[in-house]
N, C-alpha and C positions, 0 to 999 in steps of 0.2 A: 505495501501500498503506501502510496507515494502522497508528500500536500501540495497546497499551493496559498503560500503567507501572505499575498498579498494584496489582493483585494480591494475591500475594503480601506485603503492604505492609499491609490491609484489617482483617486482626482485632487487628493492636493499634494500627489508628486506631482502629475502634470502640470500643474501651477509653479510647484518650485524647482522646474526640469528645465521649459520653457519650451518651445517650438519641438523640438532635435520627433523628438518618440511620444506627440501627442496623440496621434493616430492609434498609436499600437492601448494608451492608455486608457482615451478611448472608447474602445471596447471592455476593456475590463470592466472600468466603472459601469459601464452602461448594464454588461451580460452582470455585476454584481448587484445591480437594485434592479433590472430583473427578476431576476433568483428572489431579494426583500421581499418586492412587490406579491413573488408571488405566493410568498408565505401567510399561512394564517395559523393562530397559536392550538395548539394538541388540543384546548379543550374545545377547542369547536368540533374539530376532529370528532374529535370522541361522541359529543351528543346529535351529532349531525345523522340521521334516524341513515342519509345515503353512502353512509361510509361502510364500503364492503367491513364483511367481519373480522379476516383474515390482517388487511389494515389497520383495525381498530387496537387488534388482541397488541402488535407489534410496538404502535403511538405507547400504547399502554408499559409495554414491557419499555422500551427507551429512557420513561417518564420514568421508575424503577432504577434503573439502571443510570442514569440522574444525581439521580435524589441521591444514588448508596454516593456518587462519584465523591457529591459533597460530604459524607457524615462519615466514609467510612478512607477515604482516599485526597481528602482536603483538598480537593478540584476545586475552581473561583465557585462559588455562588451567587450564579450573573442569568441573566437573557438567555441564552446559547442553550440554542436545542429542547426548545420550549413551544418550536413551531415548526410548523412540516411543506412544506410545498412539495408539487409536482410536476416536474419540471417536462417530462416526454422525451429524456432520452436518456441513453443510458450511461453517458460520466455526467460531471458539472462541467470539468473543462477538459481540456487535455495539451499534454505538457510536452514541449518541445526542450528535449535537450542533446549537445552535441563534445565530440573527446573526437583529438587530432588521428589519425591513422592509427597511430602507435602511440598511444600514451590513455590511460584511462582517467586521464586531468578533466574533470567537466570543463566547459566554457562557463562561464560566468555574465551574471548579467547585476547591473546596478542597478539601485533604486534610492532615490531621497526616502528618507525613514528607516525605512524597509533592509536596510545595504545589500547588499550582495548574495546572489543566489545562486546554484545553478542546473536550473531552469528559468522558463520562461511558459507562462503559462495563456492559451485562449479558450476564449466560449467558445469561440469553432472550431472544427477539426478541420475545413480545409483550410480555415488562415493555418492552424496551429503546420498544415502540413506545406501549406506554400510556404511558411518560417523556414520547416526543414528542407524545402528542394532550396529558397535560396541561398540557406546553409552549407549545404552538397555544392552547391556548384565554386561556392570560395575553396572546399577540400574537406571540411569538416564531415566526419560520419557523425549522424543525428538519427534521433531514434524522436514518436509519439507513441504518446500512451494515456490512454482515457483517465480522469483523476476522481474518484464518487466522491467525496467530501475532500475538506480542504479551512484552511480557519485563519481570521480575518485578525489575530494575536486578541482577542477582546477591543475593538476598535471599533465594530459595528454596535453592541451593544448598546446603543443610544439609536440602534437604529429594528430593535427588535435582537440582534442576538442574528450567531451562526442555525439555520435550520436542519432541522432531520431533514431528505430529501429521499426521494424512492428511487435515488444510487443505490444506496447502504443498504434501507427502512426493511430489507428483507432478505440483508445479511446471517448466518447460521449464530445461535443465541451467541455465542464465546466469539467469534467474530464481529458483529456487535457491538458488546461490548470495547473490545477495542479499540474500536476503531474512535466510539467516543474518547474513550482515556486518552487514546492522545492524541487528537484532538482540543481537548482540555488541555490536556497540559501545555501546549503551547503556549498557552495562554500565562504559563507559571513564570517559564522562563524562555528568556530567549536572546540570542545572543549574533549579536550584528554579526555582518560576513561568513555565517559561521553553519556552513547546511550538516555539513557533518554528526556537529556534536545538538544539535536542537534538534535533531532527526532520530540520533541515537538516545539522546534523553527522553522525546514520546515515545519512539518505539519499547523505552523498556517499561516504563510505565503502565503501555499496556497489558506490557506482559505480566509484567507480576497485578497488575490489577482488576485483569482477565479473569485470572488465576483466581484471584480470592473472590472475584464475584460468583465465578461456577463453583468452585468449594462449599459458597455460600445459601448461591441459594439457587443452581441453577438445579433441574431435576436430572436423572439418571440420564436417561437418552441425549440429552444437549451436553451432559459431561461426555458422551462415551463420543457423541460427532465428533465435536473439538480435542479429543484426546487422537480418534483416530483420520481427523486433520491437520492436528501438528506435528503430529510425527512423522506425516509424508513433507510435511514444510522444510520439517526440521530438516532430511535430509534429504532434499532438494536446497536449502541454503548452503548446505554442507559442499555440496557437489558444486555450484556455483563459486562460492568461497576456494575453493580448489582449484577450479576454470582461473579463476582471475589470480592468484596467485603463481599460474603462471603465466598469464598473457605476462605479469608486472614483471617482471623475471625477462622473459622477450624480449620485452622493451625496455628496459634497462640495463642488455644487454654491450659492452661495450664494441663488439664486433658493425663494421660501419657496413651499413643493408649498400647489397650489391645496386646495378641502374630499377630508378623505380622502388625506393624500397623491397626487391625480390625478396632478400634471405632472409628478415620477419614478417614480408607479408606470408611467404612459406611457412616458417613458425607459424605465423599467426591462425592462418586456413588449417593446421593437425592440430592445431590447438577447439578449434572449435569444432571441427574433425570428432574429436575425439569426446569433447563434451556434448556434444546431440550424439554418441552414441552409448554413451554409458547413464542416458538420460532415456533411451528409450530401453538400457537393461532398467533403471528403473522404473519406471512404467510399468514395466511386464511384471513384476515382482509387486508393484499396489493392484494387480488386477485390471488393466486398464486405464485405471483415471487419465486424464485430458484434459486436468484443471489446469497447465504448466503445458499446454499444448506447446500455445498460444505467443508464449514470451520467449520459448528454445526456438521456434519456429524464427521469429525477430532479432533474435540476440546480436547483443552490440558491444562497442568498448564503452556506449553511454547507459545501455544496461546495464551492463555490469558495474560500472560504475555507479550508478544507483544504487543497486544492492548496496554495496561499501557501505554509503552515506546513513541507509536507517541503521550496520549490523556493525559497522567496526568499534564504535564505543559502547556496546552495548553493554559489556563484561562490567567493563569499569566501571559504568553507573549504579546495577548494580551488586556488588560487590561495595560502592559507597550505601550503597540503601542497607543492606546489614550491617556498614563501619555503623551506621548510626541509628541499630539498633531497632532497624523495619520500622520509624520513625519518619514519616513521611511530615509534618512538620520540617524537622530537624533533616532534613532532608534535601527537600523543596530549598532550603536557607545552605544549603552545601553545595547543591547545586546553582544558586549566585553567586559563591562566593569563586564559582571554578568559571563560571560566567564569566565573571568581573577582570580574570589574569588575559594574560594575552593569547589569544589561536596556536601559536604552539606547546607554549605550555602546561595549558587545561588541555590539551590532548594527553600531552607527556603525562597531569597526571595523574589521568585516569588507567592508562595503560596499568603505571608500576600500580597503583589502587588492585587494577584485579588480576595484577600474580602476583600481591602482597599476601 
């Protein structure tokens, strides 16, 4: 799962940065305002006899999760996720990501207030793919993927808060809990110019909080469903991490590439072929489960780089949570102190905590 943290800030950003990116900011601000105007309070959906029973059940479940996030996980008690909107599409935004041909370093885009991030979000899939094509023509390796939810970091609470959406409301119970906890975590701590720190922190909160929700409130069926899903996810991410490490070694090689990067290009090609072959074995072991087929089919440098942003520092955050006595308030305070450090220093501290 990946997020966009910019939409609620873009109108102000447009005014601060002049005309150079005004078109991009305008589509973002317009898309976010359309989303907000489509949302209405959950209570109205619950009391409306026209609301389908399945949707009514999911909205009520999401409200219980929202209450749990406040009382048990000490996440913000504000307007977020107390309204719902059906956008009539499969994703709320589409992210464009890019890397050089022989690198796992994401291209970044910088914005006033929000800082620099390793993606660029569009409310139109066609616009996202057009941007990706323009980057490919400049020599970048690109990827486009749909995003089910994003956080405005609390900046849109005066407009009604980030809403629940049709793009994720039907997720299995464990995944719905994780997504809500992840997005709310972004409202607790946000380090400017550090996508990996922000996403790894939110991923740690979603894992820890999701496990606590399932243990305390989910039924046996939901726990079993989640356990099966998560076991596959762990195995898949292990495979992805192994390939990511192999690609990093190839790209870091001191051997100069041949014409047009022939040597490294060949090694890269072999690494991707091995990844897809290993995935086919894993898929067979899962009984034909196809949930990762689309990811694998379009796997590229940007896809591996994005996954690293969500995973790499998670062990450090989880170890920090244990070190703080599994106390959420103390944990968040410790994370805020890390966010005040220079980027490289905070990353190093987390790696040291993970290895302690």
